[in-house]
N, C-alpha and C positions, 0 to 999 in steps of 0.2 A: 503494500501498501504507500506509493512514494509517486510521485509526481514533480513535472519543473526543473528536471535537468535535462534539458536538451545537449547540452555543450559533450561533443567527441562523443559519444557513443557510439560501441559495435566495431566497427573499422579502424579502430587507432592501435598505436603500440608505442610504449614509451621505454628510451632510451635509461638505460640508468645514470643519474649525474647531468641527464641534460638539464640545462638552465635556460637559455638562452634563444637559441634562432636553430632553422630548421625544422619548428614543431609544423608544419606543413609537410615536409618530406618525412614523419614519418608516421604518416596517414599509409594505409595499400593501395590507393587512389583517389584521386580526387575525383575521378570522377562517380564513384560509390559511395561519396558523403556527403554527410546531410547538407545541403545548403544553407539553410536557415544555421545550420550548429558553426558552419566557415564562418558565414559574417559577423555573428557574434567572438566569436576566436580573434578575425582579424579588428574587430571594436576594441577588446580587452587587451590584447595584445599591442596594439599600433601598428599591426602590421599590413600585406597587401594581398589580396585572394587575386591568385592568378591562374592559368589552365596547363601552364606547363614550365618547366623549368631549364632553357633553352638558353634564354639570356640572366642568371641567376643576379648580375652585376649591376640590372637596371630592376631589382624585387628591393623595396620596403621590407626589410622580418622584422616580425614580433619577438618582444621580448621580457619574457616573467621569471622569476627569481624559485618559482618552485613547480614540479611538474610529477604528480602523484597518482595513484592509482587508490581511490577507498572504497570502502562497502559499504552503501546504502540499502538496509533494508538485503533484498537477497541481491542486490544489482551492484555489477562494478562499473563506475566513474571516475573520469579523469578530472581531477584539480587542478587547477593553473590557481597559484597563488603569488600576490606580490607583481601585479601586472606592470608593463610599462603605462597603457594608456590609462584603462580603470571606467572604461563606456559603456561596458557591460554586466551584467554579474548572476549568479544561478541562483536562486530560491528555493530550496526544496521544502516541498510540503508532507508532512506525515500527518497520517488518522486512522480509526479504529473502522472505518467506515469511510465508504465515498459522500456521504451526508455531512463527514464531519467535514472532510477534506473541500465538497463544495463551498460549504459556509464559507472556511477561512479562506479559501481561495476571493471568494469574494471581498473578506473586510479586507484581505490585502490590495487587490485592486480598488475599494475606495480610497484604502490609506493614500498608497501612489497617486490618485488622481487628485486627493486635496492635497498632495505635495505638488505635485506638477504646477494646479492652479495658485498655490501658495508661492511658486518661484517664478510665475507669470506676474500676478498682483501681489506684491509682499507684504500688505497692509493685512492686520491682523487687531483681532475682537477678542476680546476676554469671553473664556467660554463659564459654565457652570451654573448657565442662567445668569449672569451677570447683567449681560447685553440686552434679553429681553425684559428684565424687568427695569432698567436706565431710559429702556423706547417707550414703556410703558407710563412711567412714572412721567415723560414729558408728554406722551398724550392726556393723560389724566388733568396735568394742569394747563392744559388746549382747549381740553372740552369746557371747561366752566368760562372761557374765555367767549368761545363757537355757539352763536345760535343756531335755533330749528333742529331741522329733524338730524341734521348733519353732526350735531354732538351724541346722539345716540351712536351712530355707524360707528363713529371713535371710541365711546365709550367700549363697547361691544369688542370693538379691532385690540382696546388694551387688554381686556379680560382673556384673550385668545391669546396675547402674547405671555399672560403670567400664568398660564398653563403648560407652556412649554419646559418649563422650572418644575412645576409641577410632576408633569409626565415622567421627566428624569431622575426625581424620587423616588418614583410608583416604581419603575425601571429597576433601582437599587434595591425595594424591599424597604427604603425607611417611609417615615411619615409625612407624607408630604405637605401635607395643609399647617404642619407645625414649621417646617422647613422655609417655606415659600412666606409664611407670616414672617416669621425671624428676617428672614433675606431682605421683606419689603422695609422691616423695621431699619433694619441695616442699611438701609440705602435711606431709607428719609432719615438716619442720621448724622450723614456727609459720606460713611465708607460707600464709595461709590464704585467700588473695588470688587467687590465683596460677592460671592459665589458661591456654589453648594460645592462640601466636598465629600466628595462621594467616597473618600476614607476613610472615614471618620463618621460618616452621616452627621454631618454639622455645617455648618457656612463658613468661611474663611475665603483668606484674601488670597482672590487669583489672582492678582502678581506677584506675592511670595512663591506661590504655590504651582508658577509656570503652567496654569491651563490657559489655553489659547488656542484661536479656532479662526480661520480661515476667513477674510471678509468678504470674497467673494464667494463663497460655497453659502455663508449665512444670507448675503447679500442673494442669490438664486434659491435658496429656501422660502425667503419671504413672499420674493415676488411670485414664485411661483405658486404656492398658498394665497395669496391675496388674488392673483389673476384666477385660480378658481374659486373662491369664495364670491369673486362677480359674476363668472359664467353659472352658477347655481342662484344669483339672485336673480339673474335677468331674463329667469322663467317665470314669470308670473301665473300662468295658469296652463293647463295642459288640455286640448283639444280632441276628445274623441270623435271621429266621427261615427255615424252610425253605418251600420251594416247592411251590405247593400243584399235587397230582397230577391232570396232565388227564386225559380220559377220548380212550380214542380215539377218533378219528374215521371213519366207516363210508361 
């Protein structure tokens, strides 16, 4: 039960003591190699993918410090360490069943997507429900100044934002009502960086704990939820047409 190791499987041979160059030459034949694995190998070692070795002086050779054969479960794979470029890596996921592996793979994929979004948009916000309480408090202050039915929609939006830290607390097995009220009191007292400390089941300073979230991911979640709510509210009523009268069949 292992997956995720696609680099250099099957058609590879290792010469003891080989450290730097000639990695592609140790293969039984480039025509039998996994092309995806070869591309990853070239990216991680800084080498160049070639089809022939007629002009080795024009080829950029890859480099790495360690090449060894390791066992993962019941399979043997080639591990390369201390690579020159480091533009690719292999993550091995192991689990008792395919369902556990699928869930781990989805979680890892989500984390990598968040990391990629953070690299593109480096801004971040405090996690643990801190941002939601801040936004809800700001909306509540504007509700008193807003006349008409618009104030009711703003108040409902603020309540929806406060539900997010409550859901986080419930998922952690804690008393959500107690924690959310403590969090609102802390923000009212001026502790605007406080959020939920899910390790201890209390509230804490997110800045000291280092609990951060991607700004782009948080913005996308809020916009998606708002657009979904707007689509539901636009459906005022459902008109059902009367069924067509069928002629009796003789």
